C-alpha positions as CSV (number, residue, x, y, z in Angstrom):
1,M,36.0,-26.8,108.0
2,S,36.7,-27.1,111.7
3,N,35.5,-29.9,113.9
4,S,33.4,-27.4,116.0
5,S,30.9,-27.1,113.1
6,A,30.5,-30.9,112.7
7,H,26.9,-32.0,113.6
8,S,24.4,-34.8,113.0
9,A,22.4,-35.3,109.8
10,S,18.9,-33.8,109.6
11,V,16.5,-34.4,106.7
12,K,15.2,-30.9,105.9
13,E,13.1,-31.5,102.7
14,F,11.5,-34.5,101.0
15,F,9.0,-33.8,98.2
16,V,7.8,-34.6,94.7
17,N,9.4,-32.3,92.2
18,G,7.0,-29.6,91.4
19,H,5.1,-30.2,94.7
20,E,7.5,-28.7,97.3
21,G,6.1,-28.6,100.8
22,E,3.2,-31.1,100.0
23,R,3.0,-34.2,102.2
24,S,0.3,-35.8,100.0
25,V,0.7,-35.7,96.2
26,V,-1.7,-36.9,93.5
27,M,-0.1,-37.8,90.2
28,N,-1.8,-39.1,87.0
29,E,-1.1,-42.6,85.8
30,N,1.9,-42.7,83.4
31,D,3.4,-39.4,84.8
32,T,7.1,-39.3,85.7
33,V,7.6,-38.7,89.4
34,I,10.9,-37.3,90.9
35,L,11.4,-37.6,94.6
36,K,13.9,-35.2,96.1
37,C,15.5,-35.3,99.5
38,N,17.8,-32.6,101.1
39,V,19.9,-33.2,104.2
40,D,21.7,-30.8,106.5
41,S,24.8,-32.7,107.6
42,N,28.4,-32.2,108.4
43,P,30.2,-34.4,107.5
44,G,28.1,-35.9,104.7
45,S,25.3,-38.3,105.4
46,D,24.1,-41.7,104.3
47,V,20.8,-40.9,102.5
48,S,18.2,-43.5,101.4
49,V,14.7,-43.5,99.9
50,Y,12.3,-46.1,101.2
51,Y,9.0,-47.5,99.9
52,K,7.1,-49.9,102.2
53,D,10.3,-50.7,104.1
54,N,12.2,-51.5,100.9
55,V,15.3,-49.4,100.0
56,L,14.8,-47.9,96.5
57,M,18.1,-45.9,96.4
58,S,21.0,-45.0,98.7
59,Q,24.0,-42.7,98.6
60,T,26.9,-42.2,101.1
61,D,28.6,-39.0,102.2
62,S,25.9,-37.0,100.6
63,K,23.5,-34.1,101.4
64,S,20.9,-34.7,98.7
65,L,19.3,-37.5,96.8
66,A,16.8,-37.7,93.8
67,Y,14.9,-40.8,92.8
68,S,12.7,-41.0,89.7
69,I,9.7,-43.2,88.9
70,V,9.1,-43.3,85.2
71,S,5.5,-43.9,84.0
72,V,4.0,-44.2,87.4
73,T,1.0,-46.6,87.9
74,C,-1.6,-47.5,90.5
75,I,0.8,-50.1,92.0
76,D,3.3,-47.3,92.9
77,R,0.8,-45.5,95.2
78,G,1.7,-45.4,98.9
79,E,4.0,-43.9,101.5
80,Y,7.6,-43.0,100.7
81,S,10.3,-41.9,103.1
82,C,13.8,-40.3,103.1
83,V,16.3,-41.3,105.8
84,G,19.6,-39.6,106.6
85,F,22.3,-40.1,109.3
86,N,26.0,-39.8,110.0
87,Q,28.4,-40.7,112.8
88,Y,27.0,-38.0,115.0
89,N,23.4,-39.2,114.8
90,V,21.9,-40.9,117.9
91,N,18.7,-41.5,116.0
92,L,17.8,-41.5,112.3
93,S,16.4,-38.4,110.8
94,S,13.5,-38.9,108.3
95,K,10.6,-37.3,106.5
96,S,7.8,-39.0,104.5
97,L,5.1,-38.2,102.0
98,H,2.1,-40.1,100.5
99,L,1.8,-40.6,96.7
100,F,-1.6,-41.2,95.1
101,V,-1.9,-42.2,91.4
102,T,-5.2,-41.7,89.6
103,C,-6.4,-44.8,87.7
104,S,-9.6,-46.6,86.8
105,P,-10.7,-49.7,88.7
106,R,-8.9,-53.0,88.1
107,P,-8.1,-56.3,90.0
108,S,-5.6,-55.9,92.7
109,P,-2.4,-57.8,91.7
110,F,-1.8,-58.6,95.4
111,I,-5.0,-60.7,95.9
112,T,-5.7,-64.0,94.1
113,L,-8.9,-63.8,92.1
114,K,-11.2,-66.9,92.1
115,Q,-13.4,-66.6,89.1
116,H,-14.8,-70.1,89.1
117,V,-16.6,-71.1,92.3
118,T,-18.4,-74.3,93.2
119,S,-20.8,-75.1,96.0
120,A,-23.0,-78.0,97.1
121,Q,-26.7,-77.4,97.5
122,H,-27.9,-75.9,100.8
123,K,-24.4,-74.5,101.5
124,P,-23.3,-70.8,101.3
125,A,-21.1,-69.6,98.5
126,V,-19.0,-66.4,98.4
127,L,-17.9,-64.4,95.4
128,S,-15.2,-61.8,96.2
129,F,-13.2,-59.0,94.5
130,T,-10.5,-56.6,95.6
131,T,-9.9,-53.6,93.3
132,L,-7.1,-51.1,92.8
133,A,-8.4,-47.7,91.9
134,Y,-8.0,-44.0,92.7
135,P,-10.2,-42.2,93.6
136,E,-11.5,-45.2,95.5
137,P,-15.0,-46.2,94.6
138,N,-17.7,-45.9,97.2
139,K,-20.2,-48.6,98.1
140,D,-22.6,-47.5,95.4
141,D,-19.9,-47.9,92.8
142,F,-19.8,-51.7,93.4
143,K,-22.8,-53.4,91.7
144,W,-23.5,-57.1,91.6
145,Y,-25.6,-58.8,88.9
146,R,-27.0,-62.3,88.3
147,F,-27.7,-63.7,84.8
148,S,-31.2,-65.1,84.9
149,S,-34.0,-65.5,82.3
150,K,-31.6,-64.4,79.6
151,E,-30.8,-61.0,81.2
152,W,-28.6,-59.5,83.9
153,Q,-30.5,-58.8,87.1
154,L,-29.1,-56.3,89.7
155,L,-28.7,-57.8,93.1
156,S,-29.2,-56.2,96.5
157,N,-29.2,-57.3,100.1
158,S,-32.1,-59.7,100.7
159,G,-33.0,-63.0,102.3
160,E,-31.1,-64.8,99.5
161,F,-28.1,-62.5,98.9
162,Q,-25.8,-60.4,101.1
163,I,-23.5,-57.7,99.7
164,E,-20.6,-56.4,101.9
165,T,-18.2,-53.7,100.7
166,S,-15.3,-52.2,102.7
167,N,-12.7,-49.9,101.2
168,L,-11.5,-51.6,98.0
169,Q,-13.0,-55.1,98.6
170,T,-16.5,-56.3,98.0
171,N,-18.2,-59.7,98.7
172,L,-21.4,-61.3,97.4
173,T,-22.7,-64.1,99.6
174,L,-25.3,-66.6,98.4
175,K,-26.7,-67.7,101.7
176,N,-28.3,-71.0,100.8
177,V,-27.5,-72.3,97.4
178,N,-30.1,-74.3,95.5
179,R,-30.3,-75.6,92.0
180,T,-31.4,-72.3,90.5
181,Y,-28.4,-70.4,91.8
182,Y,-25.9,-72.1,89.6
183,G,-24.9,-70.0,86.6
184,M,-23.2,-66.7,85.8
185,Y,-22.6,-63.6,87.9
186,K,-20.8,-60.3,87.3
187,L,-19.5,-57.3,89.2
188,N,-19.3,-53.7,87.8
189,I,-17.0,-51.1,89.4
190,T,-16.7,-47.4,88.4
191,N,-14.9,-44.3,89.3
192,E,-14.3,-41.0,87.5
193,F,-11.5,-42.4,85.5
194,G,-13.3,-45.5,84.2
195,S,-14.9,-48.8,85.0
196,Y,-14.2,-52.5,85.2
197,Q,-16.3,-55.6,84.9
198,Q,-15.6,-59.0,86.3
199,K,-17.5,-62.2,85.6
200,Y,-18.0,-65.2,87.9
201,Y,-19.3,-68.8,87.4
202,L,-21.0,-70.8,90.1
203,Y,-21.0,-74.6,89.6
204,P,-22.5,-77.4,91.5
205,A,-20.0,-79.1,93.8
206,G,-19.0,-82.7,93.2
207,N,-16.2,-85.1,93.7
208,P,-12.8,-83.5,93.5
209,E,-10.8,-83.8,90.4
210,A,-7.9,-86.3,90.4
211,P,-4.4,-85.0,91.1
212,T,-2.1,-84.6,88.1
213,E,1.6,-85.1,87.4
214,F,2.0,-87.6,90.2
215,R,5.7,-88.4,90.3
216,H,8.6,-89.3,92.5
217,I,11.9,-87.3,92.6
218,P,14.7,-89.7,91.6
219,E,17.4,-87.5,93.2
220,L,15.6,-87.8,96.6
221,V,15.2,-91.6,96.6
222,T,17.3,-93.1,99.4
223,K,17.5,-96.6,101.0
224,T,14.7,-95.8,103.3
225,A,12.8,-92.8,101.9
226,V,11.2,-91.3,98.8
227,T,9.8,-87.9,98.0
228,L,6.6,-87.7,96.0
229,Q,5.0,-84.7,94.3
230,W,1.7,-83.9,92.5
231,N,-0.4,-81.0,91.3
232,P,-3.8,-80.8,93.1
233,G,-6.9,-81.0,90.9
234,F,-10.0,-78.8,91.4
235,D,-11.8,-79.5,94.7
236,N,-15.2,-78.7,93.1
237,G,-16.2,-76.3,95.8
238,L,-15.6,-78.5,98.9
239,E,-12.5,-78.9,101.0
240,Q,-10.4,-81.8,99.9
241,I,-7.7,-84.0,101.2
242,F,-5.3,-86.4,99.5
243,I,-5.2,-90.1,100.4
244,L,-1.8,-91.7,99.7
245,R,-1.6,-95.5,99.9
246,Y,1.6,-97.5,99.5
247,K,3.0,-101.0,100.0
248,K,5.7,-103.3,98.9
249,V,4.8,-104.8,95.5
250,S,5.2,-108.3,97.1
251,D,2.8,-107.4,100.0
252,I,-0.9,-107.5,100.2
253,D,-1.7,-104.9,102.9
254,W,-1.6,-101.2,102.2
255,I,-0.5,-98.3,104.4
256,S,-2.6,-95.1,104.1
257,V,-1.8,-91.5,104.8
258,S,-4.1,-88.5,104.8
259,I,-2.5,-85.3,103.5
260,P,-4.4,-81.9,103.6
261,D,-4.7,-79.6,100.6
262,T,-2.5,-76.6,101.5
263,G,-3.6,-74.5,98.5
264,E,-0.1,-74.8,97.0
265,T,0.2,-75.5,93.2
266,V,2.6,-78.4,93.9
267,I,2.4,-80.6,97.0
268,S,5.3,-82.7,98.2
269,Y,5.3,-85.6,100.6
270,T,8.1,-87.8,101.9
271,I,7.6,-91.4,102.9
272,I,10.1,-92.7,105.4
273,M,11.1,-96.0,107.1
274,L,11.1,-98.0,103.9
275,S,13.1,-101.1,103.1
276,S,16.2,-100.8,101.0
277,G,16.4,-102.3,97.6
278,T,12.7,-102.8,97.5
279,E,10.0,-102.0,94.9
280,Y,7.0,-100.1,96.1
281,E,3.6,-99.3,94.6
282,V,1.9,-96.0,95.5
283,V,-1.7,-94.9,94.8
284,L,-3.0,-91.3,95.2
285,Y,-6.5,-89.8,95.0
286,A,-8.4,-86.8,96.3
287,S,-11.4,-86.9,98.6
288,N,-14.1,-84.5,99.8
289,E,-17.4,-84.9,101.6
290,L,-19.1,-85.9,98.3
291,G,-16.7,-88.6,97.3
292,N,-13.3,-89.5,95.8
293,S,-11.5,-88.7,92.6
294,S,-10.1,-91.3,90.3
295,E,-6.8,-92.8,91.3
296,T,-3.3,-92.3,89.9
297,A,-0.5,-94.7,90.7
298,L,3.3,-95.2,90.3
299,R,6.1,-97.5,91.3
300,F,9.6,-96.8,92.6
301,T,12.5,-98.8,94.0
302,T,14.5,-97.7,97.0
303,D,18.3,-97.7,96.8
304,M,20.3,-100.8,97.6
305,D,22.5,-100.9,100.7
306,D,26.1,-99.7,100.0
307,I,27.8,-103.1,100.1
308,S,30.7,-102.5,97.7
309,S,33.2,-101.8,100.4
310,H,31.9,-104.6,102.5
311,N,32.2,-107.0,99.5
312,S,35.6,-105.7,98.8
313,A,36.7,-106.4,102.3
314,L,35.0,-109.8,102.2
315,L,36.6,-110.6,98.9
316,G,40.0,-109.4,100.2
317,G,39.5,-111.5,103.3
318,T,38.5,-114.5,101.3
319,I,41.4,-114.2,98.9
320,G,43.9,-113.4,101.7
321,G,42.5,-116.2,103.8
322,S,42.7,-118.6,100.8
323,V,46.3,-117.6,100.1
324,S,47.2,-118.0,103.8
325,C,45.6,-121.3,103.9
326,A,47.3,-122.3,100.7
327,V,50.7,-121.2,102.1
328,V,50.0,-123.2,105.3
329,V,49.0,-126.2,103.4
330,I,52.1,-126.0,101.2
331,F,54.3,-125.5,104.2
332,V,52.8,-128.4,106.1
333,G,53.0,-130.5,102.9
334,L,56.7,-129.7,102.5
335,L,57.3,-130.4,106.1
336,L,55.6,-133.8,105.9
337,L,57.4,-134.6,102.7
338,R,60.7,-133.7,104.3
339,R,60.0,-135.8,107.3
340,F,58.8,-138.6,105.1
341,K,62.0,-138.4,103.1
342,C,64.1,-138.3,106.3
343,K,62.3,-141.3,107.6
344,N,62.7,-143.1,104.4
345,K,66.4,-142.3,104.4
346,S,66.8,-143.4,108.0
347,D,64.8,-146.5,107.2
348,R,67.1,-147.2,104.2
349,S,70.2,-146.6,106.3
350,H,68.9,-148.9,109.0
351,E,68.1,-151.5,106.3
352,N,71.6,-151.2,104.9
353,I,73.1,-151.6,108.3
354,T,70.9,-154.5,109.0
355,A,71.8,-156.1,105.7
356,I,75.5,-155.5,106.3
357,T,75.2,-156.9,109.8
358,N,73.5,-159.9,108.5
359,E,76.1,-160.4,105.8
360,Y,78.9,-160.0,108.3
361,M,77.5,-161.8,111.2
362,D,81.0,-162.3,112.6
363,L,81.5,-159.0,114.4
364,Q,84.0,-160.4,116.8
365,P,86.9,-158.5,115.2
366,V,85.0,-155.3,115.6
367,R,84.3,-156.0,119.2
368,E,87.9,-156.9,119.9
369,Y,88.9,-153.6,118.2
370,M,86.4,-151.5,120.1
371,N,87.1,-153.1,123.4
372,D,90.5,-151.6,123.3
373,K,89.0,-148.1,122.8
374,P,87.8,-145.8,125.7
375,E,85.1,-144.3,123.5
376,Y,83.4,-147.7,123.4
377,D,83.1,-147.7,127.1
378,L,81.4,-144.3,126.9
379,L,79.0,-145.5,124.4
380,Q,78.3,-148.6,126.3
381,S,77.5,-146.5,129.4
382,N,74.6,-144.9,127.4
383,H,76.0,-141.3,127.9
384,Y,75.6,-138.6,125.3
385,G,78.8,-137.2,123.9
386,T,81.2,-136.9,121.0
387,S,82.9,-140.0,119.7
388,Q,86.7,-139.5,119.4
389,L,87.7,-142.8,117.8
390,Q,91.2,-142.6,116.3
391,S,93.5,-145.1,114.9
392,D,97.3,-144.9,114.0
393,G,97.3,-147.5,111.4
394,D,95.7,-150.3,113.3
395,N,95.1,-153.6,111.5
396,V,92.0,-155.5,111.8
397,M,92.0,-159.0,110.2
398,G,95.0,-157.9,108.1
399,S,93.4,-154.7,106.9
400,K,94.5,-151.1,107.6
401,Q,92.2,-148.7,109.5
402,I,93.0,-144.9,109.3
403,A,91.0,-142.4,111.2
404,K,92.9,-139.2,111.6
405,N,90.1,-136.6,111.6
406,Q,87.9,-135.6,114.5
407,P,84.4,-137.2,114.7
408,E,81.8,-135.8,112.4
409,H,78.6,-136.3,114.6
410,T,77.2,-135.9,118.0
411,Y,75.4,-139.1,118.9
412,H,72.3,-139.7,120.9
413,N,72.2,-143.4,120.7
414,T,74.3,-146.4,122.0
415,G,74.9,-149.9,120.9
416,L,75.8,-151.5,117.7
417,Y,73.9,-149.0,115.5
418,L,75.9,-146.1,116.9
419,I,79.1,-148.0,116.6
420,M,78.3,-148.6,112.9
421,Q,77.7,-144.9,112.5
422,S,81.1,-144.0,114.0
423,P,83.6,-142.4,111.6
424,S,86.1,-144.9,112.8
425,I,84.0,-147.8,111.9
426,R,82.8,-146.2,108.7
427,K,86.4,-146.2,107.6
428,M,87.1,-149.8,108.4
429,S,88.0,-152.3,105.8
430,F,87.5,-156.0,106.2
431,S,89.9,-158.5,104.8
432,K,87.3,-161.0,103.8
433,R,84.9,-158.4,102.1
434,S,85.7,-154.7,101.8
435,W,82.8,-152.2,102.7
436,T,82.9,-148.5,102.9
437,H,79.8,-146.6,103.9
């Protein structure tokens, strides 16, 4: 096919099978309904069937589509559309039809029915019902009754009661409830396919019922917050709120929070700015203008601060510090011990020299020997340097002195003590008493 024949998609037909050309179709409940859509398109089109903005079925690169509803019910009534388009479409092409399904009256599945109603005296009370039926009942097909004196009494608009009906909804308003109004009521709805009856019960209002299943969510407990949940009890006909009171177990004063009833089946509330690692007590009750429900209570404990890493660091620091201190102490101890030993050794050397000096008080031969040596002059002058005392077989007091090697020490002292430490003197022998250091 040439490109010159290409064109945008256009929905030509959309109908219920067997009802071609009809924009409104009535089907019986439990029938099978087939919706067909034909599209003029080149190239093929994206074709979809919609119901209340929801896509029921789609096909791509197509020129027709069929969608089936097996065993249709009242819930399937409403507007259906077929939409087609391809790359040449600037706007979508569509057609729609309206499907009606015959059925007897029944409660609408889209509206919550409140069968048990409570009211305080001298307050209005409203009984309400929304039906699903086709054909739709008219106003006279909605009839309200009150059970009194052991029989059902038909109600009408009066000073005590008001009946309002619009389309598929009807309301019975009891304008000023007194003690005689409490009891049983019913609504009867009819159309050509059947009827439906709904009973109601009006109770005197009172204190709200206590909340049930009061609990905290363990997975949502943190160091500073907790999430609580509960199921609201019956409000007994009057608007209720929930009072939540909490405190530390060790405290006396309570903190109170007012929480509205949102109408949900489960209510959640999160308490924040709590203290970590602390046990709390919580009390919950419902309240309305007539009074309070009984209380329900629980306890929980917030999470502890995460101190494991801090403790590990502290422990590591303590151990590391202790080891470092121990090493320092051992090092200082060894140093002191070494110094102590050196001091003792020096002291002992000095004591030995002193003892030897005392034993050999006649040092004249030494002096005479040293006076002939230039090193002695250097030592006497109190200069630092290296002693180079040598001897080529000198005799002192008949003894032989040999000192051939170079000096062993660098000396920083003068006088007799240094002389006695000299290698030359240390090698000396005395004729009267021999001594070798």
